[in-house]
ZAMARGU-4260 file (C-alpha; in steps of 0.2 Angstrom, whole numbers, plus 5000, padded with zeros to 4 digits):
<rodrens>
0) 5332/5073/5785 | 5320/5059/5783 | 5302/5061/5779 | 5287/5049/5781 | 5278/5043/5766
5) 5262/5052/5761 | 5250/5054/5747 | 5264/5061/5735 | 5270/5043/5731 | 5255/5034/5725
10) 5264/5019/5717 | 5282/5014/5712 | 5285/5006/5695 | 5298/4991/5694 | 5316/4997/5695
15) 5311/5015/5695 | 5324/5029/5697 | 5312/5043/5697 | 5303/5037/5712 | 5316/5032/5725
20) 5315/5017/5737 | 5312/5019/5755 | 5327/5019/5767 | 5323/5002/5774 | 5322/4993/5757
25) 5338/5002/5751 | 5348/4997/5766 | 5342/4979/5764 | 5344/4980/5745 | 5327/4973/5741
30) 5313/4979/5729 | 5303/4993/5736 | 5286/4987/5730 | 5271/4999/5733 | 5256/4989/5728
35) 5243/5000/5737 | 5244/5019/5732 | 5245/5030/5747 | 5251/5016/5759 | 5269/5010/5764
40) 5278/4998/5753 | 5275/4979/5755 | 5290/4976/5765 | 5287/4990/5778 | 5268/4986/5779
45) 5272/4968/5784 | 5282/4974/5798 | 5269/4988/5802 | 5281/5002/5799 | 5280/5018/5789
50) 5291/5021/5774 | 5304/5034/5776 | 5314/5043/5762 | 5330/5051/5762 | 5331/5070/5757
55) 5333/5072/5739 | 5345/5086/5741 | 5358/5075/5749 | 5354/5059/5740 | 5364/5062/5724
60) 5350/5055/5714 | 5353/5052/5695 | 5342/5067/5691 | 5354/5078/5700 | 5370/5070/5692
65) 5363/5072/5674 | 5358/5090/5677 | 5367/5103/5667 | 5374/5112/5682 | 5388/5099/5686
70) 5400/5102/5671 | 5403/5121/5675 | 5406/5117/5693 | 5418/5103/5689 | 5428/5114/5677
75) 5428/5128/5690 | 5435/5116/5703 | 5448/5110/5691 | 5454/5128/5687 | 5454/5133/5705
80) 5461/5118/5713 | 5473/5113/5699 | 5469/5095/5700 | 5455/5082/5698 | 5439/5083/5709
85) 5434/5068/5719 | 5419/5066/5708 | 5430/5063/5693 | 5441/5050/5701 | 5437/5032/5696
90) 5431/5023/5712 | 5420/5009/5716 | 5406/5010/5729 | 5410/4999/5744 | 5400/4982/5743
95) 5401/4978/5762 | 5403/4993/5774 | 5393/5009/5772 | 5398/5026/5778 | 5393/5030/5796
100) 5378/5040/5791 | 5370/5024/5783 | 5356/5017/5794 | 5363/4999/5793 | 5379/4990/5796
105) 5386/4973/5792 | 5393/4962/5805 | 5402/4945/5802 | 5393/4929/5808 | 5402/4915/5818
110) 5409/4901/5808 | 5396/4888/5815 | 5382/4900/5811 | 5388/4905/5794 | 5389/4887/5788
115) 5371/4884/5793 | 5365/4900/5785 | 5375/4897/5769 | 5366/4880/5767 | 5349/4887/5770
120) 5353/4902/5758 | 5359/4890/5744 | 5343/4879/5746 | 5331/4894/5746 | 5340/4902/5730
125) 5336/4886/5721 | 5317/4887/5724 | 5316/4906/5722 | 5304/4912/5708 | 5312/4918/5692
130) 5307/4936/5694 | 5316/4937/5711 | 5332/4929/5706 | 5342/4945/5705 | 5336/4952/5722
135) 5344/4950/5739 | 5339/4936/5750 | 5336/4946/5766 | 5348/4951/5779 | 5362/4939/5775
140) 5376/4942/5762 | 5388/4928/5757 | 5405/4935/5751 | 5414/4919/5745 | 5411/4903/5737
145) 5420/4891/5749 | 5407/4879/5756 | 5419/4873/5769 | 5422/4890/5776 | 5409/4902/5771
150) 5410/4921/5775 | 5392/4927/5779 | 5388/4945/5785 | 5372/4950/5793 | 5364/4967/5791
155) 5359/4976/5807 | 5353/4993/5812 | 5368/5005/5815 | 5360/5016/5828 | 5352/5013/5844
160) 5333/5016/5845 | 5331/5035/5849 | 5350/5038/5849 | 5353/5042/5830 | 5365/5057/5830
165) 5356/5073/5823 | 5372/5082/5818 | 5384/5067/5817 | 5396/5061/5829 | 5411/5073/5832
170) 5403/5088/5823 | 5404/5099/5838 | 5421/5094/5843 | 5428/5096/5825 | 5421/5114/5824
175) 5430/5118/5841 | 5447/5110/5835 | 5446/5119/5818 | 5442/5135/5827 | 5458/5133/5838
180) 5468/5129/5822 | 5462/5145/5814 | 5470/5147/5796 | 5483/5133/5799 | 5472/5117/5797
185) 5480/5113/5780 | 5497/5114/5788 | 5493/5103/5802 | 5485/5090/5790 | 5502/5091/5780
190) 5511/5087/5796 | 5501/5072/5799 | 5505/5065/5781 | 5524/5070/5782 | 5527/5064/5800
195) 5514/5050/5803 | 5504/5043/5789 | 5518/5035/5778 | 5526/5027/5793 | 5509/5020/5799
200) 5498/5020/5783 | 5481/5014/5790 | 5470/5027/5780 | 5464/5022/5763 | 5468/5032/5747
205) 5451/5040/5746 | 5451/5047/5764 | 5469/5054/5761 | 5464/5062/5745 | 5449/5071/5754
210) 5460/5076/5768 | 5473/5084/5757 | 5460/5093/5747 | 5453/5100/5763 | 5436/5092/5760
215) 5434/5088/5779 | 5415/5088/5777 | 5416/5072/5766 | 5427/5063/5779 | 5421/5055/5795
220) 5421/5069/5807 | 5428/5059/5822 | 5442/5054/5810 | 5446/5072/5805 | 5447/5076/5824
225) 5460/5063/5827 | 5470/5067/5812 | 5471/5085/5817 | 5476/5080/5835 | 5489/5068/5830
230) 5497/5081/5818 | 5498/5095/5831 | 5513/5088/5842 | 5524/5091/5826 | 5519/5109/5826
235) 5537/5116/5827 | 5543/5105/5813 | 5533/5117/5801 | 5542/5132/5795 | 5525/5141/5795
240) 5518/5135/5811 | 5534/5137/5822 | 5531/5156/5820 | 5515/5155/5829 | 5510/5148/5847
245) 5505/5130/5847 | 5487/5126/5853 | 5484/5117/5870 | 5488/5099/5865 | 5479/5091/5879
250) 5463/5101/5876 | 5463/5096/5857 | 5466/5077/5862 | 5452/5078/5874 | 5440/5084/5861
255) 5446/5071/5849 | 5444/5057/5861 | 5427/5064/5866 | 5422/5063/5847 | 5429/5045/5846
260) 5418/5039/5861 | 5403/5047/5853 | 5406/5038/5837 | 5407/5021/5846 | 5388/5023/5848
265) 5386/5021/5829 | 5402/5014/5823 | 5409/5011/5806 | 5425/5006/5798 | 5431/5024/5800
270) 5429/5022/5819 | 5441/5008/5819 | 5454/5018/5809 | 5451/5033/5821 | 5453/5022/5836
275) 5470/5015/5830 | 5477/5032/5826 | 5471/5038/5843 | 5481/5024/5851 | 5497/5029/5842
280) 5495/5047/5845 | 5507/5057/5856 | 5509/5061/5870 | 5503/5046/5878 | 5496/5052/5895
285) 5482/5040/5899 | 5487/5022/5902 | 5469/5016/5908 | 5461/5025/5893 | 5473/5017/5880
290) 5470/5000/5888 | 5451/5001/5887 | 5451/5009/5870 | 5462/4995/5863 | 5449/4982/5869
295) 5435/4991/5861 | 5444/4993/5845 | 5449/4975/5844 | 5431/4970/5848 | 5424/4981/5834
300) 5436/4976/5822 | 5432/4957/5824 | 5414/4962/5823 | 5417/4969/5806 | 5427/4953/5802
305) 5444/4962/5799 | 5453/4946/5806 | 5448/4936/5791 | 5458/4936/5774 | 5447/4946/5761
310) 5458/4942/5746 | 5445/4930/5739 | 5429/4939/5744 | 5417/4946/5732 | 5421/4964/5736
315) 5430/4978/5727 | 5449/4978/5727 | 5450/4994/5736 | 5440/4986/5750 | 5452/4972/5751
320) 5467/4983/5753 | 5458/4994/5765 | 5453/4979/5776 | 5471/4972/5776 | 5479/4989/5781
325) 5466/4992/5795 | 5468/4974/5802 | 5487/4976/5804 | 5484/4993/5812 | 5473/4985/5825
330) 5485/4970/5827 | 5500/4982/5830 | 5491/4992/5843 | 5485/4976/5852 | 5501/4967/5853
335) 5512/4982/5858 | 5499/4988/5870 | 5501/4971/5878 | 5520/4972/5880 | 5520/4990/5885
340) 5506/4990/5898 | 5507/4972/5904 | 5489/4967/5899 | 5485/4951/5889 | 5483/4952/5870
345) 5465/4951/5864 | 5470/4943/5847 | 5477/4926/5846 | 5489/4920/5833 | 5477/4906/5828
350) 5462/4917/5826 | 5467/4928/5811 | 5473/4924/5793 | 5475/4941/5786 | 5491/4941/5775
355) 5505/4954/5778 | 5503/4970/5768 | 5515/4973/5753 | 5524/4989/5750 | 5516/4991/5733
360) 5498/4990/5741 | 5502/5004/5753 | 5512/5016/5743 | 5504/5030/5733 | 5507/5032/5715
365) 5519/5046/5716 | 5529/5042/5732 | 5545/5050/5737 | 5560/5040/5742 | 5557/5046/5760
370) 5539/5040/5760 | 5544/5024/5752 | 5557/5021/5766 | 5544/5025/5779 | 5532/5012/5772
375) 5545/4999/5770 | 5548/5001/5789 | 5530/4999/5792 | 5529/4982/5782 | 5544/4976/5793
380) 5536/4982/5808 | 5521/4971/5804 | 5532/4956/5802 | 5540/4959/5819 | 5523/4961/5826
385) 5518/4944/5820 | 5533/4936/5829 | 5528/4946/5844 | 5512/4937/5844 | 5521/4921/5846
390) 5532/4928/5861 | 5518/4935/5871 | 5510/4918/5876 | 5527/4914/5884 | 5527/4930/5894
395) 5509/4928/5901 | 5508/4909/5903 | 5506/4905/5921 | 5512/4886/5921 | 5523/4885/5906
400) 5531/4868/5900 | 5548/4869/5908 | 5555/4855/5897 | 5552/4864/5881 | 5552/4883/5886
405) 5571/4885/5883 | 5570/4876/5866 | 5555/4887/5861 | 5564/4903/5865 | 5579/4898/5855
410) 5567/4894/5840 | 5560/4912/5842 | 5577/4919/5842 | 5582/4911/5826 | 5566/4918/5818
415) 5570/4936/5825 | 5588/4934/5817 | 5579/4929/5801 | 5569/4945/5801 | 5584/4955/5805
420) 5593/4948/5790 | 5578/4953/5779 | 5580/4971/5784 | 5586/4983/5770 | 5604/4988/5769
425) 5601/5005/5777 | 5595/4997/5793 | 5599/4996/5808 | 5607/5014/5805 | 5593/5026/5809
430) 5596/5038/5795 | 5580/5035/5786 | 5562/5040/5790 | 5553/5027/5801 | 5569/5017/5804
435) 5573/5024/5822 | 5557/5017/5829 | 5558/5001/5819 | 5576/4996/5826 | 5571/5001/5843
440) 5556/4989/5842 | 5568/4975/5836 | 5580/4978/5851 | 5564/4978/5863 | 5559/4961/5856
445) 5577/4955/5858 | 5576/4960/5877 | 5559/4952/5879 | 5566/4935/5873 | 5581/4937/5884
450) 5569/4940/5899 | 5559/4924/5894 | 5575/4914/5893 | 5580/4919/5910 | 5563/4913/5917
455) 5566/4897/5908 | 5583/4895/5917 | 5575/4900/5934 | 5562/4887/5932 | 5575/4873/5928
460) 5584/4877/5944 | 5601/4878/5935 | 5612/4891/5943 | 5625/4891/5929 | 5612/4894/5916
465) 5604/4908/5927 | 5620/4917/5928 | 5623/4916/5909 | 5605/4921/5905 | 5607/4936/5917
470) 5622/4942/5908 | 5613/4940/5891 | 5599/4950/5899 | 5610/4964/5904 | 5618/4965/5887
475) 5601/4966/5879 | 5596/4981/5890 | 5612/4990/5888 | 5610/4988/5869 | 5594/4998/5870
480) 5602/5012/5881 | 5617/5013/5870 | 5606/5015/5855 | 5596/5029/5862 | 5612/5038/5867
485) 5617/5036/5849 | 5602/5046/5842 | 5602/5064/5837 | 5590/5077/5833 | 5583/5070/5817
490) 5580/5053/5824 | 5571/5060/5839 | 5560/5071/5828 | 5556/5055/5817 | 5540/5044/5819
495) 5539/5035/5836 | 5526/5024/5843 | 5520/5030/5860 | 5524/5012/5867 | 5542/5017/5867
500) 5542/5026/5883 | 5535/5011/5892 | 5548/5000/5884 | 5562/5011/5889 | 5556/5010/5907
505) 5557/4991/5905 | 5575/4992/5899 | 5580/5004/5913 | 5572/4993/5926 | 5581/4977/5919
510) 5598/4987/5919 | 5595/4992/5937 | 5591/4974/5942 | 5607/4967/5933 | 5618/4981/5941
515) 5611/4976/5959 | 5613/4957/5957 | 5630/4956/5948 | 5645/4952/5960 | 5657/4961/5948
520) 5661/4978/5954 | 5667/4984/5937 | 5652/4978/5928 | 5641/4986/5941 | 5650/5003/5939
525) 5649/5002/5920 | 5630/4998/5920 | 5627/5013/5932 | 5637/5024/5921 | 5627/5019/5906
530) 5611/5023/5915 | 5617/5040/5920 | 5622/5044/5903 | 5605/5038/5896 | 5595/5049/5908
535) 5605/5064/5904 | 5603/5061/5885 | 5584/5059/5885 | 5582/5074/5896 | 5592/5084/5883
540) 5581/5077/5869 | 5565/5082/5879 | 5571/5099/5883 | 5578/5103/5866 | 5569/5092/5853
545) 5552/5091/5862 | 5554/5072/5863 | 5539/5068/5874 | 5543/5049/5874 | 5556/5054/5888
550) 5543/5061/5900 | 5536/5045/5907 | 5553/5037/5907 | 5561/5052/5917 | 5546/5052/5929
555) 5548/5033/5933 | 5567/5030/5932 | 5577/5046/5935 | 5576/5045/5954 | 5579/5026/5955
560) 5595/5028/5944 | 5601/5042/5955 | 5599/5032/5971 | 5607/5016/5964 | 5621/5027/5957
565) 5624/5035/5974 | 5624/5018/5983 | 5636/5011/5970 | 5648/5026/5972 | 5647/5024/5991
570) 5649/5005/5991 | 5665/5006/5979 | 5675/5013/5994 | 5680/5000/6007 | 5669/5001/6022
575) 5676/5005/6039 | 5678/4990/6051 | 5670/4991/6068 | 5683/4987/6081 | 5679/4979/6098
580) 5691/4982/6112 | 5694/4966/6121 | 5702/4970/6138 | 5715/4958/6144 | 5709/4950/6161
585) 5719/4935/6164 | 5712/4931/6181 | 5694/4933/6176 | 5684/4922/6164 | 5679/4931/6148
590) 5661/4932/6146 | 5659/4943/6130 | 5665/4959/6121 | 5666/4976/6131 | 5662/4992/6122
595) 5677/5004/6124 | 5666/5019/6130 | 5666/5022/6149 | 5652/5034/6148 | 5640/5021/6141
600) 5628/5016/6154 | 5616/5002/6155 | 5601/5014/6155 | 5607/5020/6138 | 5604/5002/6131
605) 5589/4997/6141 | 5578/5013/6142 | 5562/5008/6152 | 5552/5021/6143 | 5556/5013/6127
610) 5544/4998/6130 | 5526/4997/6126 | 5522/4990/6143 | 5526/4994/6161 | 5543/4990/6168
615) 5534/4980/6182 | 5525/4969/6169 | 5541/4962/6165 | 5541/4951/6181 | 5523/4945/6179
620) 5521/4927/6173 | 5509/4927/6158 | 5493/4919/6162 | 5488/4903/6153 | 5506/4898/6150
625) 5508/4883/6162 | 5525/4878/6156 | 5532/4895/6157 | 5549/4895/6167 | 5563/4907/6170
</rodrens>
């Protein structure tokens, strides 16, 4: 709660901790100078504003931290929890981005504006009075020393005027979800970490620590909603939860998405991470919602400057690592949304310079071998996603260069082969956490390259190359179907990106096309047999292993596969030939074939009632047609 300044604060000594600074001065990091007792500070008075102060009970002031009541509480928590409390953990306060409850936010300036501001800031700092040398120079903050490419952030209000959330975005939705979970909130959080987090580690260590300790009130409420929602689909993988009925998954996701949309009114870095986790949540039931959410997430991430390399910025090391992992979460969702839903990517390869994450920067201190395998798979997925960023322009380019398209595809194929060679020795066999989805993504990129290569052959009007590229495309799609048919229960219950269901639809569609176009009957029969086996296998996985990835694929493809299979089986038998009886009439000139059916009358062939106009109108000459002749 904020209160206006009154007569209680008469004056404020320089660098006073007993008398707090007002909210505006604290957000701008400038001195809160009260030169007139009973009046607002100098900065607020110049803008004709009243000073507002944060509630001391929620402020965490030094007087509270030095009180004698903290040590017994810490000792009690250590005895009860058996671990270290979050207040004891060594951590650095974020320099750049504040929590969502903070009234201000930092956005990155465009390069051409940042260069001008940086020059002005350097000039003003040289003429600043000595007593003001340590103060902030207004709304701008420069984070590096590179004069050729300065990184400058601007401090802006986080909330819209009159729309500051009173209870916090997502508070009501979180209470409802927690009520539905009942006493099993901790088990669902554990499912999130065991099934999702290490295979897609976008959350920072501090947030993970608070979630594991059950301190949800210290975590962004919108993010807590999404974490609970994304862990619920794995309900029956828990020995405790499988004995109890699973809550309505769609209702929980609707509440989580409602909290996320509410949080976009006053977004923070937690909003970006929550939106990324929302997009990889399963089941994926709203294509339009995911497409629009992806665009909003990319726009917000670029506003916060996540597309720039933070390794040399003047921020804490934890902030650097968190920005890198968040950036790659956004990049993965953007590129795989593009290939799955058929929309243009929002991020261009030339417009980000964030380095690939390393396994050491993503791994926790005491990681198990399974957790390490899942994180290694994520790092390789990032490298594959970077290559996908080079392929997508070839997919969506309207007028590609026909002369160089084929050579470009071959170069990308060599890069893909190089990435495959860098995989660990336990890949491509899907017997480790995270590897099933990873190898499927590699096969999908291989299929996409084959599809682009076929397009290059079609544009070159080379029929020989078209036939060869079509065979390569059939082999690439068949490899995906055979791979899915090879998987078992443990692989189906592993981590999967929701985009897999749309990529499976693409693979089935390509196989159907190749089966229809091939002139080889044996190849056609083999392709149809593989498709039927694939449909039966994923239907078994859906019914027995709760593999929701199969839902959309079966909805889109099962009927088409059944029809093509029926036509193929029918077409494999030789069709009966129509026989026309030609009567021998040596004395008469032959004028045409005669049907061998004496009961067939002329009125059966020419039914006057079958015409849309009267029989008499047949003999009328159309008006306006002067050269009409019989």
